[in-house]
BAMIVO-191331 format. One line per field, with one value per residue: residue in one letter; x, y, z of N, C-alpha, C in turn; residue number from 0. Coordinates in steps of 0.05 Angstrom, whole numbers, plus 5000, padded with zeros to 4 digits. Atoms other than C-alpha are relative to their C-alpha. Example, Ala and Ser with C-alpha at 12.3 -4.5 7.8 and 13.67 -1.06 7.14 Angstrom:
residues 2
residuo	(a | s)
n_xx	(5018 | 4984)
n_yy	(4976 | 4976)
n_zz	(5000 | 4999)
ca_xx	(5246 | 5273)
ca_yy	(4910 | 4979)
ca_zz	(5156 | 5143)
c_xx	(5018 | 4985)
c_yy	(5024 | 5022)
c_zz	(5000 | 5014)
num	(0 | 1)
***
This chain:
residues 89
residuo	(m | p | q | r | g | l | a | r | c | r | w | c | a | t | a | v | h | w | t | i | t | s | a | g | a | r | l | a | v | d | a | n | p | s | a | l | g | s | t | a | v | y | r | d | g | t | g | t | i | r | s | r | r | p | s | a | e | l | p | l | l | p | y | e | r | l | h | l | p | h | a | a | t | c | i | a | r | s | l | e | n | n | p | s | r | r | r | v | s)
n_xx	(5022 | 4992 | 5013 | 5026 | 5023 | 4994 | 5018 | 4993 | 5022 | 5011 | 4998 | 4972 | 4984 | 4981 | 5004 | 5015 | 5010 | 5028 | 5002 | 5026 | 4998 | 5012 | 5029 | 5008 | 5000 | 4975 | 4985 | 4975 | 4978 | 4975 | 4986 | 4977 | 5005 | 4992 | 4999 | 5022 | 5025 | 5020 | 5014 | 4984 | 5006 | 4988 | 5012 | 5010 | 4993 | 5010 | 4987 | 5014 | 4987 | 5019 | 4991 | 5014 | 4988 | 4988 | 5010 | 4986 | 5007 | 4988 | 4979 | 4989 | 4989 | 4975 | 5004 | 5014 | 4984 | 5016 | 5003 | 5018 | 5022 | 4994 | 5017 | 4985 | 4977 | 5007 | 4998 | 5023 | 5025 | 4999 | 5005 | 5028 | 5018 | 4994 | 4996 | 4980 | 4973 | 4997 | 4984 | 5014 | 4986)
n_yy	(4982 | 4987 | 5008 | 4986 | 5017 | 5026 | 5007 | 5026 | 5020 | 5002 | 5028 | 5009 | 4976 | 4996 | 4975 | 5002 | 4976 | 5003 | 4989 | 4999 | 5016 | 4987 | 5003 | 4983 | 5014 | 4998 | 5025 | 4998 | 5014 | 4999 | 4975 | 5003 | 5012 | 5027 | 5011 | 5019 | 4985 | 5002 | 4975 | 4976 | 4978 | 4974 | 4977 | 4983 | 4972 | 4988 | 5013 | 5024 | 5025 | 5015 | 5027 | 5014 | 5025 | 4998 | 5019 | 5000 | 4975 | 4978 | 5012 | 4983 | 4975 | 4994 | 4987 | 5018 | 5021 | 5023 | 5006 | 5022 | 4992 | 5009 | 5023 | 5024 | 5004 | 4995 | 5025 | 5002 | 5006 | 5026 | 5019 | 4997 | 5010 | 5027 | 5015 | 5020 | 4988 | 4991 | 5015 | 5015 | 4996)
n_zz	(4991 | 4976 | 4975 | 4998 | 5007 | 4988 | 4978 | 4988 | 5000 | 4973 | 4990 | 4997 | 4996 | 5022 | 5015 | 5025 | 5013 | 5009 | 5027 | 5013 | 5024 | 5023 | 4997 | 4979 | 4974 | 4984 | 5000 | 4985 | 5013 | 4983 | 5003 | 5016 | 5026 | 5002 | 5028 | 5002 | 4997 | 5021 | 5000 | 5007 | 4982 | 5007 | 4988 | 5021 | 4998 | 4976 | 4977 | 4992 | 5009 | 5017 | 5008 | 5022 | 5008 | 5026 | 5019 | 5026 | 5014 | 4985 | 4982 | 4979 | 5010 | 4986 | 4974 | 4982 | 4987 | 4993 | 4972 | 4994 | 4984 | 4973 | 4994 | 5008 | 4983 | 4972 | 4985 | 4980 | 5015 | 5012 | 4978 | 4992 | 5021 | 5007 | 4975 | 5002 | 4997 | 4972 | 4983 | 4979 | 4975)
ca_xx	(4341 | 4357 | 4336 | 4278 | 4212 | 4241 | 4193 | 4196 | 4154 | 4106 | 4117 | 4192 | 4219 | 4258 | 4269 | 4220 | 4199 | 4124 | 4112 | 4052 | 4041 | 4021 | 3950 | 3950 | 3957 | 4009 | 4064 | 4120 | 4187 | 4253 | 4295 | 4356 | 4356 | 4363 | 4384 | 4329 | 4277 | 4213 | 4191 | 4220 | 4224 | 4237 | 4223 | 4179 | 4185 | 4144 | 4187 | 4136 | 4166 | 4132 | 4135 | 4115 | 4127 | 4179 | 4156 | 4181 | 4144 | 4172 | 4237 | 4275 | 4293 | 4360 | 4332 | 4296 | 4324 | 4298 | 4271 | 4237 | 4166 | 4171 | 4113 | 4161 | 4216 | 4180 | 4200 | 4146 | 4090 | 4114 | 4113 | 4044 | 4014 | 4046 | 4036 | 4083 | 4142 | 4129 | 4177 | 4154 | 4169)
ca_yy	(7346 | 7397 | 7389 | 7439 | 7402 | 7344 | 7308 | 7244 | 7181 | 7176 | 7100 | 7091 | 7163 | 7158 | 7223 | 7231 | 7283 | 7293 | 7304 | 7321 | 7270 | 7288 | 7265 | 7314 | 7263 | 7266 | 7214 | 7204 | 7185 | 7168 | 7230 | 7202 | 7187 | 7114 | 7080 | 7029 | 7084 | 7083 | 7155 | 7217 | 7275 | 7348 | 7417 | 7461 | 7537 | 7552 | 7507 | 7450 | 7380 | 7342 | 7268 | 7225 | 7157 | 7159 | 7123 | 7106 | 7167 | 7213 | 7185 | 7214 | 7287 | 7318 | 7358 | 7298 | 7246 | 7175 | 7161 | 7101 | 7111 | 7107 | 7057 | 7007 | 7016 | 7033 | 6978 | 6993 | 6993 | 6930 | 6893 | 6921 | 6902 | 6834 | 6790 | 6737 | 6786 | 6803 | 6781 | 6727 | 6742)
ca_zz	(8035 | 8089 | 8162 | 8153 | 8152 | 8193 | 8240 | 8282 | 8273 | 8331 | 8337 | 8327 | 8333 | 8268 | 8230 | 8172 | 8122 | 8112 | 8038 | 7995 | 7940 | 7869 | 7889 | 7948 | 8004 | 8060 | 8058 | 8109 | 8077 | 8112 | 8122 | 8087 | 8012 | 7992 | 7927 | 7942 | 7948 | 7907 | 7919 | 7886 | 7935 | 7921 | 7949 | 7906 | 7896 | 7958 | 8003 | 8007 | 8005 | 7949 | 7928 | 7870 | 7840 | 7784 | 7721 | 7651 | 7624 | 7679 | 7708 | 7766 | 7752 | 7770 | 7828 | 7859 | 7907 | 7919 | 7989 | 8020 | 8045 | 8121 | 8124 | 8091 | 8143 | 8208 | 8256 | 8308 | 8256 | 8223 | 8290 | 8306 | 8239 | 8233 | 8295 | 8268 | 8273 | 8347 | 8399 | 8446 | 8518)
c_xx	(5009 | 4983 | 4973 | 4978 | 5003 | 4981 | 5010 | 4975 | 4989 | 5003 | 5029 | 5020 | 5022 | 4994 | 4987 | 4995 | 4971 | 4999 | 4970 | 5003 | 4987 | 4969 | 4990 | 4999 | 5027 | 5013 | 5026 | 5021 | 5024 | 5015 | 5024 | 4994 | 5011 | 5000 | 4978 | 4973 | 4982 | 4984 | 5019 | 4991 | 5015 | 4985 | 4991 | 5007 | 4990 | 5012 | 4986 | 5015 | 4979 | 5012 | 4983 | 5014 | 5013 | 4989 | 5017 | 4995 | 5013 | 5020 | 5009 | 5014 | 5024 | 4997 | 4985 | 5019 | 4980 | 5000 | 4982 | 4976 | 5004 | 4983 | 5015 | 5023 | 4994 | 4999 | 4976 | 4974 | 5000 | 4995 | 4970 | 4981 | 5004 | 5006 | 5022 | 5028 | 5004 | 5018 | 4983 | 5015 | 4999)
c_yy	(5012 | 4992 | 5014 | 4981 | 4972 | 4995 | 4973 | 4982 | 4997 | 4972 | 4992 | 5023 | 5004 | 5026 | 4995 | 5028 | 4994 | 5014 | 5001 | 4985 | 5015 | 4998 | 5018 | 4988 | 5005 | 4973 | 5005 | 4983 | 5002 | 5025 | 4998 | 4987 | 4971 | 4991 | 4980 | 5013 | 4997 | 5026 | 5023 | 5023 | 5025 | 5022 | 5019 | 5029 | 5014 | 4988 | 4975 | 4975 | 4983 | 4972 | 4990 | 4974 | 5004 | 4978 | 5000 | 5026 | 5025 | 4989 | 5021 | 5024 | 5008 | 5013 | 4982 | 4979 | 4977 | 4996 | 4976 | 5011 | 4989 | 4976 | 4973 | 4994 | 5003 | 4973 | 4996 | 4993 | 4972 | 4978 | 5001 | 4988 | 4971 | 4984 | 4978 | 5011 | 5011 | 4982 | 4985 | 5003 | 4975)
c_zz	(5027 | 5024 | 5003 | 4991 | 5012 | 5023 | 5010 | 4998 | 5028 | 5012 | 5005 | 5004 | 4979 | 4986 | 4973 | 4989 | 4993 | 4973 | 4991 | 4974 | 4976 | 5001 | 5023 | 5028 | 5014 | 5001 | 5016 | 4985 | 5019 | 4993 | 4981 | 4973 | 5000 | 4971 | 4996 | 5001 | 4975 | 4997 | 4994 | 5017 | 4991 | 5015 | 4978 | 5005 | 5025 | 5025 | 5009 | 4990 | 4986 | 4994 | 4978 | 4994 | 4972 | 4981 | 4974 | 4985 | 5013 | 5020 | 5020 | 4987 | 5016 | 5027 | 5021 | 5012 | 5007 | 5031 | 5003 | 5016 | 5028 | 5008 | 4994 | 5019 | 5030 | 5015 | 5019 | 4985 | 4988 | 5021 | 5008 | 4980 | 4992 | 5025 | 4998 | 5004 | 5029 | 5015 | 5020 | 5026 | 5017)
num	(0 | 1 | 2 | 3 | 4 | 5 | 6 | 7 | 8 | 9 | 10 | 11 | 12 | 13 | 14 | 15 | 16 | 17 | 18 | 19 | 20 | 21 | 22 | 23 | 24 | 25 | 26 | 27 | 28 | 29 | 30 | 31 | 32 | 33 | 34 | 35 | 36 | 37 | 38 | 39 | 40 | 41 | 42 | 43 | 44 | 45 | 46 | 47 | 48 | 49 | 50 | 51 | 52 | 53 | 54 | 55 | 56 | 57 | 58 | 59 | 60 | 61 | 62 | 63 | 64 | 65 | 66 | 67 | 68 | 69 | 70 | 71 | 72 | 73 | 74 | 75 | 76 | 77 | 78 | 79 | 80 | 81 | 82 | 83 | 84 | 85 | 86 | 87 | 88)
***
């Protein structure tokens, strides 16, 4: 996915793409594709970055790339939401 549409996470400053899901919601995904990803990401004809969940009925298409949702990889948010993972000073 090209650099156009690239943003930064407000908590950890990692590069992300904001996508529009098939349900119309906004979803941040990591900027770099990942073989471990669970979200298919593509750019539609108008230039909008779209995402969806691949399934058995509609597997990953040739023009899509797998990305990880940023909520799964954001270090700052995982520490904020899980007190047991916080550092003790």
